[in-house]
C-alpha positions, 0 to 999 in steps of 0.5 A: 492546514495541520502538517500531520494531517496534510502528510496523512492525506497525501500518504492516503492519496498515494495509497489510493493511487497505487490501489487504483492502479492495482484495481485496473490491473486486476480488472484487466486480467479479470481477477477477483477483487478483495475489497478488505485488502484494498481498504487495509492497503489505503489505511497502511498508506496513510500511516506510512505517509504520516510517519515519513512526513514527520521524519522528513519535516513534512515534505508533501512530495515525500509523503505522497511518494511514501504512500504509493511506494511504501505499501508496495514495498510492504506487500513485496516483503509479505509475499516473499515470506508467505509460505505456500503449502506443498503436498507430497503424494506417495506412489 
């Protein structure tokens, strides 16, 4: 099998695993599921898995881990810079 394809598949598998854990968490606390967000997370996991696989000589374990942890890191960075709107009401 092509090493780039293997790295991408393992990265996607890591992203799917992370997404499945998040899905179970959301279902357990009865939150609304955003399917578009889930799909984007898996696509990003594939891209991260491919790049990490290329950088580190296609080590399959690293691609799998990168797919799982990489999207989690990106999500954490996004949430840390996300701006919430605050309204001040005069009395």
